[in-house]
Backbone bond lengths (Angstrom), bond angles and torsions (degrees), N, CA, C in turn:
res aa  C-N    CA-C-N  psi(-1)  N-CA   C-N-CA  omega(-1)  CA-C   N-CA-C  phi
1 X - - - 1.441 - - 1.531 110.88 -
2 X 1.344 116.60 -39.69 1.458 120.55 -179.81 1.535 110.51 -64.71
3 X 1.366 117.06 -35.02 1.454 119.77 178.03 1.509 112.26 -66.29
4 X 1.323 115.18 -37.81 1.484 119.42 178.18 1.522 111.44 -63.60
5 X 1.346 115.84 -39.28 1.464 121.09 178.40 1.553 110.77 -66.54
6 X 1.341 115.65 -40.95 1.468 119.32 178.52 1.490 111.96 -66.93
7 X 1.334 117.65 -41.99 1.477 120.75 177.23 1.498 110.44 -66.54
8 X 1.293 118.90 -40.74 1.472 122.09 177.18 1.532 110.86 -61.10
9 X 1.313 116.12 -43.77 1.478 119.94 178.02 1.511 111.61 -62.19
10 X 1.351 116.15 -44.75 1.462 119.78 177.30 1.549 110.77 -61.86
11 X 1.325 118.23 -39.37 1.449 121.42 178.80 1.513 111.85 -65.92
12 X 1.317 117.61 -40.06 1.472 121.08 179.42 1.518 110.35 -68.55
13 X 1.327 118.83 -39.63 1.453 122.79 176.63 1.533 110.25 -63.65
14 X 1.336 115.90 -45.38 1.455 120.11 177.28 1.511 113.16 -61.21
15 X 1.336 116.56 -41.43 1.450 121.03 178.46 1.552 110.69 -65.81
16 X 1.326 117.32 -39.40 1.443 121.76 178.78 1.545 111.25 -63.85
17 X 1.330 115.39 -43.34 1.478 119.67 178.81 1.516 109.86 -66.05
18 X 1.324 116.37 -39.46 1.455 120.63 -179.88 1.522 111.07 -64.15
19 X 1.324 117.54 -44.75 1.455 121.04 178.35 1.512 110.81 -64.88
20 X 1.337 117.72 -41.62 1.463 122.88 178.82 1.523 110.52 -59.25
21 X 1.335 117.02 -45.08 1.456 121.16 -179.48 1.531 109.75 -70.38
22 X 1.277 117.97 -38.38 1.472 121.19 -179.32 1.511 112.59 -65.59
23 X 1.349 116.68 -41.18 1.456 119.85 178.49 1.529 111.35 -69.55
24 X 1.303 119.11 -37.27 1.464 122.38 176.46 1.489 114.12 60.19
25 X 1.319 117.68 42.47 1.473 120.04 -176.82 1.532 112.19 -76.61
26 X 1.326 119.01 -18.71 1.457 121.01 178.81 1.521 108.76 -124.54
27 X 1.329 115.47 164.16 1.443 119.78 -179.91 1.547 111.01 -63.63
28 X 1.287 117.56 -33.84 1.479 122.71 178.18 1.540 109.90 -66.66
29 X 1.296 117.65 -39.22 1.451 121.28 179.04 1.531 111.11 -68.46
30 X 1.344 116.68 -29.57 1.461 119.78 179.43 1.540 112.75 -90.96
31 X 1.324 117.03 -0.58 1.464 120.83 -174.38 1.516 113.03 -63.57
32 X 1.341 118.11 -23.64 1.462 119.42 179.61 1.521 111.33 -63.75
33 X 1.307 118.03 -29.50 1.447 121.39 -177.94 1.540 111.45 -70.32
34 X 1.339 117.16 -31.63 1.458 120.81 -179.47 1.520 112.31 -89.29
35 X 1.308 116.94 -37.06 1.464 121.12 -172.44 1.523 113.13 -74.23
36 X 1.324 116.83 -39.22 1.466 119.37 -176.52 1.518 109.79 -101.68
37 X 1.279 114.15 164.75 1.463 118.17 -179.56 1.529 109.11 -71.23
38 X 1.311 114.13 123.53 1.493 119.16 179.03 1.525 108.07 -70.53
39 X 1.317 115.19 138.72 1.442 119.63 -178.73 1.505 112.79 83.64
40 X 1.306 118.08 4.24 1.437 122.40 -177.26 1.528 111.82 -119.31
41 X 1.322 115.75 -143.72 1.442 121.29 -174.74 1.535 112.32 -67.65
42 X 1.321 118.92 -38.97 1.440 121.32 179.68 1.504 114.34 -60.47
43 X 1.313 116.38 -46.11 1.461 120.79 177.94 1.539 110.74 -62.75
44 X 1.309 116.46 -44.62 1.465 119.80 179.94 1.533 110.19 -64.12
45 X 1.311 118.27 -39.65 1.450 121.40 -178.61 1.502 111.73 -62.34
46 X 1.320 116.54 -46.07 1.474 121.06 -176.54 1.514 111.95 -75.02
47 X 1.328 117.49 -41.39 1.451 120.39 -173.61 1.518 115.42 -89.59
48 X 1.336 117.89 -22.88 1.459 120.11 -176.38 1.526 113.14 -123.90
49 X 1.333 118.06 -55.33 1.450 121.11 -169.45 1.516 113.85 -68.91
50 X 1.313 117.57 -49.58 1.470 119.74 179.24 1.523 112.85 -60.25
51 X 1.350 119.71 -46.49 1.459 118.12 176.74 1.513 113.56 -62.58
52 X 1.328 117.85 -37.48 1.501 120.31 178.77 1.513 111.04 -67.28
53 X 1.313 118.13 -44.08 1.453 120.26 179.25 1.528 111.24 -65.57
54 X 1.322 117.61 -38.50 1.450 120.27 177.97 1.534 110.90 -66.14
55 X 1.314 117.48 -41.93 1.475 120.69 177.08 1.512 110.11 -63.32
56 X 1.291 117.98 -41.53 1.468 121.93 178.74 1.519 110.26 -62.16
57 X 1.340 117.54 -43.35 1.469 120.97 -179.72 1.524 110.63 -65.75
58 X 1.331 116.47 -43.05 1.481 118.74 -177.44 1.529 109.92 -68.51
59 X 1.324 118.24 -48.63 1.465 119.59 -178.33 1.533 112.12 -66.30
60 X 1.336 116.24 -40.19 1.433 119.47 -179.83 1.517 114.48 -64.91
61 X 1.333 114.91 -42.67 1.488 118.79 -179.38 1.521 111.11 -70.54
62 X 1.324 117.94 -38.75 1.452 118.72 178.03 1.502 112.04 -69.88
63 X 1.337 117.20 -35.82 1.465 119.65 176.44 1.539 110.53 -63.16
64 X 1.316 115.33 -38.96 1.488 120.23 -178.81 1.525 109.96 -65.09
65 X 1.327 117.21 -39.43 1.458 121.38 -176.55 1.527 111.19 -79.53
66 X 1.312 116.81 -42.87 1.474 120.87 -172.45 1.511 113.87 -77.18
67 X 1.332 117.55 -31.63 1.454 119.55 -177.91 1.535 108.17 -81.84
68 X 1.323 119.32 116.73 1.449 120.27 -175.87 1.539 113.06 -67.44
69 X 1.300 118.83 -31.79 1.426 120.63 -177.83 1.562 107.87 -89.74
70 X 1.299 115.51 117.33 1.469 120.36 -174.46 1.513 112.87 -61.89
71 X 1.300 118.98 -32.39 1.490 120.60 -178.31 1.543 109.39 -64.23
72 X 1.300 116.78 -39.31 1.482 120.08 -179.93 1.519 109.62 -66.47
73 X 1.316 116.96 -42.43 1.454 121.16 -179.98 1.552 109.73 -62.56
74 X 1.304 117.17 -41.28 1.464 119.31 179.77 1.515 111.76 -68.43
75 X 1.334 118.25 -33.11 1.446 121.46 176.36 1.531 109.56 -65.87
76 X 1.337 116.21 -42.24 1.476 119.73 177.26 1.523 111.23 -62.35
77 X 1.315 116.13 -48.13 1.467 120.73 -179.51 1.529 109.96 -62.24
78 X 1.303 116.12 -43.24 1.464 118.81 179.11 1.505 112.13 -63.67
79 X 1.327 116.67 -40.37 1.462 121.39 178.32 1.529 111.28 -63.19
80 X 1.328 116.36 -45.75 1.460 121.02 176.42 1.505 112.43 -60.06
81 X 1.347 115.24 -42.34 1.460 120.15 179.39 1.536 110.28 -63.77
82 X 1.336 117.99 -46.83 1.461 119.75 178.81 1.532 112.33 -63.65
83 X 1.338 116.42 -39.38 1.454 119.50 176.52 1.516 111.19 -61.18
84 X 1.321 116.24 -42.06 1.451 120.27 177.16 1.521 111.27 -62.79
85 X 1.338 116.59 -40.14 1.469 120.27 179.70 1.521 110.96 -65.76
86 X 1.322 117.72 -31.57 1.456 120.52 179.09 1.524 112.50 -79.71
87 X 1.328 117.31 -35.15 1.455 121.71 -176.64 1.514 112.17 -82.45
88 X 1.312 117.82 -29.50 1.485 121.76 -174.86 1.512 112.49 -57.64
89 X 1.347 120.55 -46.17 1.484 117.53 179.23 1.537 112.08 -61.68
90 X 1.313 117.28 -33.06 1.466 119.86 177.09 1.549 110.95 -65.62
91 X 1.309 116.54 -36.99 1.487 119.34 178.81 1.496 110.92 -64.52
92 X 1.298 118.15 -29.52 1.472 121.72 179.37 1.525 110.99 -76.53
93 X 1.333 116.18 -39.81 1.453 120.32 -175.07 1.533 114.41 -80.53
94 X 1.335 116.68 -34.53 1.446 121.26 -177.18 1.533 109.49 -87.14
95 X 1.343 118.10 132.94 1.478 118.63 176.94 1.544 111.13 -65.63
96 X 1.323 115.04 154.77 1.450 121.33 -178.59 1.538 110.12 -64.00
97 X 1.337 116.60 124.08 1.484 118.98 -179.68 1.533 110.62 -64.94
98 X 1.326 115.31 149.52 1.446 120.16 -176.54 1.526 112.50 -65.82
99 X 1.351 118.37 -32.25 1.471 120.23 -176.23 1.526 111.23 -69.79
100 X 1.328 118.15 -17.94 1.469 119.74 178.06 1.532 112.06 -81.01
101 X 1.351 114.72 -26.00 1.447 119.62 -178.75 1.521 111.16 -72.00
102 X 1.344 117.70 136.69 1.475 119.14 178.74 1.509 111.69 -66.34
103 X 1.355 115.71 156.22 1.475 121.03 -176.74 1.513 111.47 -60.60
104 X 1.335 118.72 -40.71 1.466 120.79 -179.80 1.523 111.05 -64.06
105 X 1.302 117.83 -32.24 1.468 122.59 179.64 1.520 110.69 -72.47
106 X 1.341 117.57 -42.99 1.461 121.85 178.33 1.517 112.01 -64.35
107 X 1.345 116.46 -36.18 1.462 120.06 -179.73 1.528 111.44 -75.62
108 X 1.330 117.71 -39.05 1.454 121.10 -177.80 1.536 112.85 -75.40
109 X 1.329 116.05 -31.81 1.467 120.78 -178.44 1.513 109.48 -128.85
110 X 1.330 118.27 77.83 1.468 120.96 -178.49 1.521 110.00 -65.89
111 X 1.291 115.51 153.41 1.459 121.95 -178.61 1.519 107.70 -69.08
112 X 1.336 114.50 131.94 1.463 119.62 179.83 1.517 109.11 -73.08
113 X 1.329 114.47 133.40 1.457 119.77 177.55 1.541 108.95 -83.99
114 X 1.321 114.04 137.42 1.464 118.32 178.22 1.518 107.52 -80.86
115 X 1.335 113.33 137.53 1.470 117.63 177.03 1.517 109.60 -82.61
116 X 1.290 114.12 139.12 1.443 117.79 176.60 1.544 108.52 -87.85
117 X 1.307 115.24 140.21 1.435 119.87 -179.07 1.530 108.50 -77.00
118 X 1.316 115.65 120.87 1.468 121.47 179.78 1.523 109.31 -108.87
119 X 1.292 115.67 139.59 1.435 119.98 175.85 1.533 108.61 -83.74
120 X 1.305 115.21 137.06 1.466 118.93 176.18 1.522 107.44 -82.86
121 X 1.311 114.28 138.77 1.473 118.96 -179.86 1.500 111.14 -97.45
């Protein structure tokens, strides 16, 4: 039971940090966009990985506490873990979708347009 409370607390803290960074109401909350490489690991961590890990911690710990039969809780946790293991490689390979990025981030760092190669006549 104590582990479920600790995991739930960690999940809530992670979710709060994720929401704080996503809203970007202060310069410190927006600092992740400047400090890390945009379009790389930093962007993925803030916009995808931390929210997913927080959601996994919150749902897993509450399922463990709320489900009276421990075998059912372990099946749920195991299923969530396996789902995460299957989805995680996709999150690394697929670029971060634009709808996940906050509005302030899209406006401050517009997507670079690729130049088309033109032949000179």
